[in-house]
FISE-824289 format. One record per residue: residue in one letter; x negated, y, z of N, C-alpha, C, O in turn; residue number from 1. Coordinates in Angstrom, 3 decimals, always signed. Atoms other than C-alpha are relative to their C-alpha. Layout:
A / X / Y / Z / X / Y / Z / X / Y / Z / X / Y / Z / NUM $
...
# end
This chain:
M / +1.078 / +0.123 / +0.490 / -75.846 / +93.467 / +91.860 / -0.724 / +1.177 / -0.306 / -0.451 / +1.706 / -1.384 / 1 $
K / +0.727 / -1.131 / +0.385 / -78.118 / +96.274 / +91.847 / -0.841 / -0.011 / -1.119 / -1.554 / -0.987 / -1.354 / 2 $
R / +1.322 / +0.095 / +1.438 / -80.261 / +97.310 / +88.474 / -0.870 / -0.133 / +0.671 / -1.066 / +0.232 / +1.830 / 3 $
P / +1.722 / +0.331 / -0.349 / -83.809 / +95.968 / +88.362 / -0.665 / +1.299 / +0.271 / -1.670 / +1.285 / +0.982 / 4 $
F / +1.305 / -1.202 / -0.101 / -85.335 / +99.596 / +88.250 / +0.689 / +0.535 / +1.216 / +0.240 / +1.669 / +1.386 / 5 $
T / -0.567 / -0.510 / -1.328 / -83.373 / +100.414 / +91.536 / -0.922 / -0.695 / +1.046 / -1.796 / -0.217 / +1.769 / 6 $
R / +0.960 / +0.919 / -0.755 / -84.764 / +97.445 / +93.189 / -1.130 / -0.476 / -0.027 / -1.534 / -1.359 / +0.729 / 7 $
F / +1.406 / -0.279 / -0.037 / -88.014 / +97.858 / +92.202 / +0.074 / +1.113 / +0.615 / -0.643 / +0.665 / +1.510 / 8 $
L / +0.285 / -1.123 / -0.579 / -87.967 / +101.389 / +93.826 / +0.093 / -0.154 / +1.658 / -0.662 / +0.289 / +2.523 / 9 $
I / +0.216 / +0.237 / -1.336 / -86.603 / +100.022 / +96.959 / -1.025 / -1.026 / +0.029 / -1.750 / -0.699 / +0.968 / 10 $
R / +1.485 / +0.715 / -0.260 / -89.526 / +97.307 / +96.773 / -1.067 / +0.861 / +0.554 / -1.656 / +0.788 / +1.633 / 11 $
W / +1.329 / -0.758 / -0.476 / -92.083 / +100.093 / +96.423 / +0.528 / +0.506 / +1.016 / -0.320 / +0.355 / +1.895 / 12 $
L / -0.556 / -0.720 / -1.335 / -90.103 / +101.840 / +99.217 / -0.677 / -0.608 / +1.179 / -1.507 / -0.126 / +1.949 / 13 $
V / +0.430 / +0.758 / -1.138 / -90.510 / +98.992 / +101.475 / -1.569 / -0.722 / +0.207 / -1.888 / -1.364 / +1.207 / 14 $
C / +1.028 / +0.435 / +0.145 / -94.080 / +98.121 / +100.243 / -0.734 / +0.923 / +0.459 / -1.790 / +0.584 / +0.994 / 15 $
S / +0.526 / -1.147 / -0.317 / -95.115 / +101.101 / +100.969 / +0.048 / +0.508 / +1.593 / -0.901 / +1.047 / +2.163 / 16 $
L / -0.315 / -0.181 / -1.073 / -93.575 / +101.534 / +104.177 / -0.811 / -1.185 / +1.096 / -1.455 / -1.017 / +2.132 / 17 $
G / +0.838 / +1.261 / -1.068 / -94.909 / +98.060 / +105.693 / -1.487 / +0.145 / -0.254 / -2.204 / -0.540 / +0.476 / 18 $
L / +1.700 / -0.282 / +0.616 / -98.540 / +99.061 / +104.146 / -0.608 / +0.967 / +1.602 / -1.491 / +0.698 / +2.416 / 19 $
W / +0.140 / -1.183 / -0.564 / -98.267 / +102.436 / +106.195 / -0.062 / -0.461 / +1.894 / -0.856 / -0.170 / +2.789 / 20 $
V / +0.180 / +0.667 / -1.205 / -96.931 / +100.275 / +109.238 / -0.993 / -0.687 / +0.821 / -1.408 / -0.527 / +1.969 / 21 $
A / +1.446 / +0.403 / -0.688 / -99.748 / +97.955 / +109.317 / -0.885 / +0.540 / -0.144 / -1.758 / +0.031 / +0.559 / 22 $
A / +1.183 / -0.978 / -0.453 / -102.305 / +100.576 / +108.896 / -0.116 / +0.521 / +1.480 / -1.119 / +0.652 / +2.180 / 23 $
G / +0.144 / -0.812 / -1.273 / -101.071 / +102.201 / +111.952 / +0.219 / -1.258 / +1.207 / +0.302 / -0.802 / +2.348 / 24 $
L / -0.334 / +1.105 / -0.804 / -100.445 / +98.752 / +113.883 / -1.863 / -0.398 / -0.160 / -2.446 / -0.004 / +0.849 / 25 $
L / +1.461 / +0.568 / +0.299 / -104.401 / +97.344 / +112.743 / -1.359 / +0.824 / +0.230 / -2.535 / +0.463 / +0.267 / 26 $
G / +1.114 / -1.031 / -0.199 / -106.120 / +100.705 / +113.340 / -1.227 / -0.471 / -1.461 / -0.927 / -0.650 / -2.642 / 27 $
E / +0.950 / +0.150 / +0.968 / -109.608 / +100.000 / +111.532 / -0.210 / -0.834 / -0.758 / -1.115 / -0.771 / -1.591 / 28 $
R / +0.340 / +1.212 / +0.916 / -109.325 / +96.950 / +109.993 / +0.562 / +0.508 / -1.529 / -0.012 / +0.319 / -2.602 / 29 $
I / -0.317 / -0.580 / +1.414 / -107.016 / +98.812 / +107.299 / -0.005 / +1.404 / +0.196 / +0.540 / +1.999 / +1.125 / 30 $
T / -0.096 / -1.278 / +0.252 / -107.625 / +102.022 / +106.239 / +0.397 / +0.854 / -1.332 / -0.090 / +0.453 / -2.388 / 31 $
Y / -0.368 / -1.089 / +1.080 / -106.436 / +104.539 / +103.811 / -0.074 / +1.548 / -0.102 / +0.770 / +2.342 / -0.519 / 32 $
D / +0.464 / -1.399 / -0.283 / -108.355 / +107.715 / +104.545 / +0.754 / +1.046 / +0.085 / +0.690 / +2.215 / -0.297 / 33 $
S / -1.408 / -1.425 / -0.515 / -105.222 / +109.324 / +105.911 / +0.384 / +0.974 / -0.887 / +0.580 / +2.175 / -0.696 / 34 $
R / -0.960 / -0.734 / +0.883 / -103.765 / +110.105 / +102.760 / +1.154 / -1.076 / -0.270 / +1.066 / -2.303 / -0.314 / 35 $
I / -1.209 / +0.320 / +0.300 / -100.053 / +109.726 / +101.985 / -0.393 / -0.594 / -1.271 / -0.380 / -1.825 / -1.249 / 36 $
V / +0.099 / +0.257 / +1.186 / -100.860 / +109.361 / +98.529 / -0.427 / -1.626 / -0.530 / +0.176 / -2.334 / -1.336 / 37 $
V / +0.568 / +1.233 / -0.150 / -103.069 / +106.221 / +98.888 / +1.215 / -1.355 / +0.311 / +1.367 / -2.403 / -0.318 / 38 $
I / -1.207 / +0.724 / -0.775 / -100.147 / +104.496 / +100.796 / +1.216 / -0.422 / -1.350 / +1.587 / -1.433 / -1.946 / 39 $
I / -0.896 / -0.240 / +1.483 / -97.805 / +105.482 / +97.967 / -0.120 / -0.983 / -1.289 / +0.742 / -1.661 / -1.849 / 40 $
A / +0.739 / +0.839 / +0.980 / -100.028 / +103.829 / +95.437 / +0.207 / -1.220 / +0.019 / +0.812 / -1.916 / -0.797 / 41 $
S / +0.217 / +1.040 / -0.416 / -100.769 / +101.178 / +97.235 / +1.270 / -0.776 / -0.040 / +1.374 / -1.562 / -0.982 / 42 $
G / -1.439 / +0.245 / +0.279 / -97.247 / +100.219 / +97.613 / +0.719 / -0.205 / -1.151 / +1.664 / -0.994 / -1.190 / 43 $
F / -0.343 / +0.287 / +0.704 / -96.653 / +100.544 / +94.574 / -0.930 / -1.253 / -1.095 / -0.316 / -1.973 / -1.882 / 44 $
I / +0.891 / +1.072 / +0.693 / -99.287 / +98.192 / +92.870 / +0.309 / -1.699 / +0.734 / +0.155 / -2.812 / +0.232 / 45 $
L / -0.203 / +1.113 / -0.724 / -98.277 / +95.811 / +95.727 / +1.708 / -0.296 / -0.166 / +2.105 / -1.430 / +0.099 / 46 $
A / -1.149 / +0.340 / +0.643 / -94.704 / +95.937 / +94.597 / -0.167 / -0.577 / -1.749 / +0.619 / -1.473 / -2.057 / 47 $
L / +0.430 / +0.835 / +1.136 / -96.004 / +94.876 / +90.920 / -0.639 / -1.048 / -0.196 / -0.674 / -1.671 / -1.257 / 48 $
V / +0.929 / +1.202 / -0.251 / -98.266 / +92.283 / +92.244 / +0.824 / -1.031 / +0.621 / +0.375 / -2.164 / +0.791 / 49 $
N / -0.938 / +0.819 / -0.783 / -95.242 / +90.787 / +94.020 / +1.132 / -0.702 / -0.875 / +1.760 / -1.756 / -0.777 / 50 $
A / -1.118 / +0.239 / +0.722 / -93.018 / +90.937 / +91.498 / -0.683 / -0.744 / -1.363 / +0.019 / -1.468 / -2.070 / 51 $
V / +0.412 / +0.626 / +1.556 / -95.373 / +89.779 / +88.309 / -1.059 / -1.002 / +0.618 / -1.246 / -1.908 / -0.194 / 52 $
I / +0.788 / +1.207 / -0.182 / -98.073 / +87.387 / +90.394 / +0.529 / -1.001 / +1.469 / +0.140 / -2.124 / +1.791 / 53 $
K / -0.206 / +0.768 / -0.941 / -96.587 / +86.288 / +93.314 / +0.737 / -0.952 / -0.368 / +0.393 / -2.063 / +0.037 / 54 $
P / -0.533 / +1.035 / +0.252 / -94.109 / +84.382 / +91.844 / -0.337 / -1.326 / -0.950 / +0.362 / -2.316 / -1.164 / 55 $
I / +0.883 / +1.047 / +0.511 / -96.801 / +82.388 / +89.838 / -0.570 / -0.710 / +1.171 / -0.253 / -1.885 / +1.359 / 56 $
V / +0.915 / +0.705 / -1.376 / -98.856 / +81.399 / +92.945 / +0.571 / -0.969 / +0.929 / +0.056 / -1.895 / +1.556 / 57 $
V / -1.166 / +0.393 / -0.958 / -95.761 / +80.546 / +94.755 / +0.177 / -1.340 / -0.814 / -0.099 / -2.348 / -0.164 / 58 $
I / -0.625 / +0.927 / +0.673 / -94.628 / +78.118 / +92.213 / -1.202 / -0.938 / -0.275 / -1.040 / -2.157 / -0.213 / 59 $
L / +1.629 / +1.009 / +0.073 / -98.659 / +76.714 / +91.563 / -0.185 / -0.590 / +1.644 / -0.718 / -1.656 / +1.952 / 60 $
S / +0.483 / +0.371 / -1.568 / -98.863 / +76.536 / +95.499 / +1.144 / -0.949 / +0.614 / +0.828 / -1.630 / +1.589 / 61 $
L / -1.133 / +0.800 / -0.471 / -95.163 / +74.688 / +96.035 / -0.368 / -1.116 / +1.059 / +0.059 / -1.150 / +2.212 / 62 $
P / +0.257 / +0.798 / -1.153 / -96.830 / +71.682 / +97.543 / -0.551 / +0.465 / +1.093 / -0.200 / -0.061 / +2.150 / 63 $
A / +0.898 / -0.581 / -1.383 / -99.018 / +73.538 / +100.045 / +1.355 / +0.749 / +0.820 / +1.356 / +0.695 / +2.050 / 64 $
I / -1.413 / -0.851 / -0.451 / -95.492 / +75.598 / +100.841 / +0.780 / -1.135 / +0.730 / +1.168 / -0.998 / +1.890 / 65 $
L / -0.786 / +0.899 / -0.745 / -93.690 / +72.296 / +101.491 / -0.310 / -0.701 / +0.797 / +0.554 / -1.082 / +1.587 / 66 $
F / +0.815 / +0.673 / -0.801 / -96.102 / +70.482 / +103.215 / +0.109 / +0.381 / +1.688 / +0.429 / -0.304 / +2.660 / 67 $
S / -0.113 / -0.639 / -0.915 / -96.384 / +73.196 / +105.641 / +1.162 / +0.791 / +0.613 / +1.126 / +1.690 / +1.453 / 68 $
L / -1.358 / -0.813 / -0.529 / -92.656 / +74.147 / +106.052 / +0.077 / +1.190 / -0.146 / +0.628 / +1.910 / +0.685 / 69 $
G / -0.345 / -1.807 / +0.270 / -92.820 / +77.616 / +104.455 / -1.407 / +0.657 / +0.538 / -1.874 / +1.700 / +0.081 / 70 $
L / +1.340 / -1.234 / -0.885 / -96.130 / +78.767 / +106.865 / -0.830 / +0.325 / -1.132 / -0.945 / +1.550 / -1.152 / 71 $
F / +0.854 / -0.310 / +1.394 / -98.318 / +78.978 / +103.581 / +0.340 / +1.319 / -0.581 / -0.461 / +2.089 / -1.112 / 72 $
M / -0.577 / -1.612 / +0.559 / -96.307 / +82.063 / +102.575 / -0.711 / +1.091 / +0.652 / -0.913 / +2.167 / +0.090 / 73 $
I / +0.789 / -0.780 / -0.738 / -98.181 / +83.667 / +105.124 / -1.386 / +0.571 / -0.594 / -1.841 / +1.706 / -0.736 / 74 $
V / +1.207 / -0.055 / +1.038 / -101.285 / +82.867 / +103.183 / -0.081 / +0.645 / -1.045 / -1.037 / +1.386 / -1.276 / 75 $
I / -0.311 / -0.787 / +1.318 / -99.927 / +84.104 / +99.897 / +0.091 / +1.668 / +0.519 / -0.515 / +2.669 / +0.137 / 76 $
N / -0.331 / -1.367 / -0.607 / -98.882 / +87.011 / +101.644 / -1.418 / +0.773 / -0.027 / -1.806 / +1.473 / -0.963 / 77 $
G / +1.315 / -0.596 / -0.344 / -102.255 / +88.148 / +103.054 / -0.886 / +0.016 / -1.738 / -1.465 / +1.064 / -2.021 / 78 $
L / +0.357 / +0.152 / +0.978 / -103.532 / +87.027 / +99.461 / +0.296 / +1.347 / -1.070 / -0.492 / +2.082 / -1.665 / 79 $
M / -0.359 / -1.096 / +0.420 / -101.601 / +89.438 / +98.011 / -0.176 / +1.099 / +0.205 / -0.143 / +1.879 / -0.748 / 80 $
V / +0.514 / -1.257 / -1.031 / -102.520 / +92.227 / +100.448 / -1.571 / +0.430 / -0.477 / -1.998 / +1.509 / -0.889 / 81 $
M / +1.254 / -0.140 / +0.638 / -106.078 / +91.397 / +99.578 / -0.147 / +0.358 / -1.410 / -1.151 / +0.992 / -1.736 / 82 $
L / -0.038 / +0.071 / +1.485 / -105.600 / +91.465 / +96.091 / -0.092 / +1.719 / -0.267 / -1.102 / +2.364 / -0.551 / 83 $
V / -0.084 / -1.301 / -0.052 / -104.120 / +95.015 / +96.080 / -1.210 / +0.671 / +0.407 / -1.615 / +1.615 / -0.271 / 84 $
S / +1.246 / -0.696 / -0.486 / -107.203 / +96.004 / +98.005 / -1.177 / -0.117 / -0.767 / -2.092 / +0.694 / -0.623 / 85 $
K / +1.263 / +0.373 / +1.246 / -109.700 / +94.630 / +95.232 / +0.372 / +0.846 / -0.996 / -0.423 / +1.725 / -1.329 / 86 $
L / -0.530 / -0.991 / +0.868 / -107.447 / +96.348 / +92.676 / -0.075 / +1.322 / -0.046 / -0.201 / +1.985 / -1.076 / 87 $
Y / -0.426 / -1.407 / -0.250 / -106.990 / +99.648 / +94.407 / -1.379 / +0.032 / +1.374 / -1.413 / -0.653 / +2.396 / 88 $
S / +1.175 / -0.149 / -0.985 / -110.434 / +100.757 / +96.344 / +0.268 / +0.748 / +1.072 / -0.423 / +0.818 / +2.088 / 89 $
S / -0.185 / -1.186 / -0.971 / -108.834 / +103.334 / +98.135 / +0.892 / -0.466 / +1.303 / +1.200 / +0.186 / +2.300 / 90 $
L / -0.652 / +0.798 / -1.285 / -106.986 / +100.722 / +100.366 / -1.277 / -0.838 / +0.609 / -1.846 / -1.787 / +0.070 / 91 $
H / +1.015 / +1.321 / -0.273 / -109.563 / +99.147 / +102.472 / +0.595 / -0.732 / +1.216 / +1.082 / -0.291 / +2.258 / 92 $
V / -0.460 / +0.879 / -1.124 / -108.746 / +95.936 / +104.236 / -1.616 / -0.329 / -0.229 / -2.315 / -0.150 / -1.226 / 93 $
R / +1.082 / +0.279 / -0.560 / -111.892 / +94.568 / +106.375 / -0.189 / -1.286 / -0.505 / -1.223 / -1.563 / -1.113 / 94 $
N / +0.230 / +1.504 / +0.203 / -111.393 / +90.935 / +105.861 / +1.738 / -0.646 / -0.245 / +2.833 / -0.085 / -0.294 / 95 $
F / -1.178 / +0.830 / +0.385 / -108.847 / +88.270 / +105.139 / +0.727 / -0.282 / +1.228 / +1.929 / -0.528 / +1.137 / 96 $
G / -1.105 / -0.052 / -1.011 / -107.656 / +88.043 / +108.659 / +0.832 / +1.111 / +0.106 / +2.027 / +1.160 / +0.398 / 97 $
A / -0.985 / -1.854 / -0.215 / -106.506 / +91.756 / +108.747 / +0.989 / +0.061 / -1.146 / +1.961 / +0.815 / -1.184 / 98 $
A / -1.468 / -0.310 / +1.184 / -104.551 / +90.877 / +105.088 / +0.722 / -0.783 / +0.250 / +1.711 / -0.859 / -0.478 / 99 $
L / -0.981 / +0.834 / -0.294 / -103.002 / +88.145 / +106.957 / +0.635 / +0.406 / +0.561 / +1.811 / +0.235 / +0.239 / 100 $
L / -0.813 / -1.176 / -0.834 / -101.871 / +90.613 / +109.676 / +0.671 / +0.623 / -0.648 / +1.848 / +0.544 / -0.297 / 101 $
A / -0.537 / -0.843 / +0.726 / -100.922 / +92.988 / +107.095 / +1.012 / -0.669 / -0.808 / +2.070 / -0.043 / -0.879 / 102 $
G / -0.971 / +0.655 / +0.387 / -98.986 / +90.544 / +105.266 / +1.181 / -0.475 / +0.697 / +2.311 / -0.415 / +0.213 / 103 $
M / -1.086 / +0.162 / -1.048 / -97.017 / +89.400 / +108.235 / +0.810 / +1.235 / +0.355 / +2.034 / +1.204 / +0.477 / 104 $
V / -0.702 / -1.065 / -0.470 / -96.233 / +92.766 / +109.215 / +1.072 / +0.722 / -1.437 / +2.251 / +1.068 / -1.522 / 105 $
I / -1.359 / -0.291 / +1.671 / -94.661 / +93.755 / +105.411 / +0.839 / -0.528 / -0.157 / +1.907 / -0.008 / -0.482 / 106 $
G / -1.555 / +0.678 / -0.035 / -92.531 / +90.733 / +105.548 / +0.700 / +0.405 / +0.978 / +1.916 / +0.435 / +0.791 / 107 $
L / -1.059 / +0.012 / -0.735 / -91.332 / +91.579 / +108.660 / +0.512 / +1.454 / -0.476 / +1.705 / +1.324 / -0.752 / 108 $
V / -0.530 / -1.086 / +0.450 / -90.609 / +95.147 / +107.574 / +1.021 / -0.205 / -0.970 / +2.220 / +0.049 / -0.860 / 109 $
N / -1.119 / +0.357 / +1.177 / -89.322 / +93.910 / +104.098 / +1.247 / -0.542 / +0.377 / +2.280 / -0.283 / -0.240 / 110 $
Y / -1.107 / +0.587 / -0.529 / -87.033 / +91.762 / +106.357 / +0.849 / +0.637 / +0.500 / +2.029 / +0.417 / +0.225 / 111 $
L / -0.846 / -1.079 / -0.788 / -85.677 / +94.344 / +108.429 / +0.473 / +0.720 / -0.802 / +1.644 / +1.031 / -0.586 / 112 $
V / -0.741 / -1.140 / +0.640 / -85.134 / +96.782 / +105.733 / +1.403 / -0.669 / -0.356 / +2.576 / -0.330 / -0.199 / 113 $
T / -1.134 / +0.523 / +1.133 / -83.291 / +94.414 / +103.658 / +1.153 / -0.577 / +0.873 / +2.282 / -0.539 / +0.384 / 114 $
T / -0.796 / +0.274 / -1.059 / -81.459 / +93.187 / +106.470 / +1.375 / +1.366 / +0.007 / +2.561 / +1.307 / -0.319 / 115 $
I / -0.748 / -1.024 / -0.530 / -80.086 / +96.576 / +107.471 / +0.823 / +0.733 / -1.478 / +1.680 / +1.592 / -1.268 / 116 $
L / -0.167 / -0.821 / +0.795 / -79.458 / +97.685 / +103.610 / +1.020 / -1.286 / -0.810 / +1.808 / -0.986 / -1.706 / 117 $
E / -1.011 / +0.936 / +0.328 / -77.543 / +94.564 / +102.783 / +1.059 / -0.189 / +0.856 / +1.993 / -0.907 / +0.500 / 118 $
E / -1.627 / -0.426 / -1.082 / -74.862 / +95.314 / +105.753 / +0.583 / +0.745 / -0.844 / +1.565 / +0.179 / -1.323 / 119 $
R / -0.798 / -0.865 / +0.678 / -73.684 / +98.116 / +103.772 / +0.952 / -0.354 / -0.879 / +1.623 / +0.510 / -1.443 / 120 $
# end
């Protein structure tokens, strides 16, 4: 079991990487003024939001998650990306649809990186 600080650093890196990939794939729908500092800071805020707020939202929306067989988690991921966009104005997410797509990309990057790291 890794230490909590190390786990948070990995989540921060993964969130930053996911945001960067999502911004690259979605083009004008997610902008960060082409500054890597914005991606790193946004990744930090997203990691904090995912650690603090997301578990509460998941518990409160458990009936919707169960009813949709887990697909509502995509909406929750999109909400977390939209929240980060509102908290940190240097990251611009055009609309909720872009946030949903970014949430899916970040989730996929998170899954891939976690799978690679857990194989070691």
